[in-house]
C-alpha positions as a printed Julia matrix, in Angstrom:
51×3 Matrix{Float64}:
  12.6   -3.69   -1.39
  12.26  -4.48    2.3
  11.58  -0.79    2.99
   8.76  -0.84    0.41
   7.2   -3.82    2.16
   7.47  -2.15    5.56
   5.91   1.07    4.27
   3.13  -0.89    2.57
   2.39  -2.86    5.75
   2.26   0.32    7.87
   0.04   2.11    5.37
  -2.27  -0.86    5.05
  -2.59  -1.1     8.83
  -3.47   2.61    9.01
  -6.11   2.17    6.3
  -7.61  -0.77    8.16
  -7.77   1.28   11.36
  -9.43   4.11    9.42
 -11.97   1.63    8.06
 -12.72   0.36   11.56
 -13.13   3.98   12.69
 -15.82   4.63   10.11
 -14.14   5.3     6.78
 -16.56   4.43    3.97
 -15.78   1.07    2.38
 -15.61   2.62   -1.11
 -12.99   5.12    0.06
 -11.02   2.33    1.75
 -11.1    0.24   -1.43
  -9.92   3.17   -3.55
  -7.05   4.01   -1.21
  -6.04   0.36   -0.9
  -5.96  -0.01   -4.69
  -3.69   3.05   -4.97
  -1.45   1.72   -2.22
  -1.11  -1.62   -4.01
  -0.37   0.18   -7.28
   2.43   2.17   -5.64
   3.8   -1.0    -4.01
   3.87  -2.8    -7.33
   5.63   0.14   -8.98
   8.24   0.12   -6.2
   8.79  -3.61   -6.75
   9.25  -3.1   -10.48
  11.82  -0.35   -9.85
  13.66  -2.6    -7.4
  13.69  -5.47   -9.91
  15.05  -3.19  -12.63
  17.85  -2.02  -10.36
  18.76  -5.6    -9.43
  19.27  -6.66  -13.04
């Protein structure tokens, strides 16, 4: 689960840098939503394994 958090944080930081570099806000929002979806799926998998 810690790895998922680290990957999420790194990916989110990259997206933010891309946004600052001129990425359209709509594209940023779409990619961020996908990233959060993948993070949540990883958390659910980790919870299932822990029980």
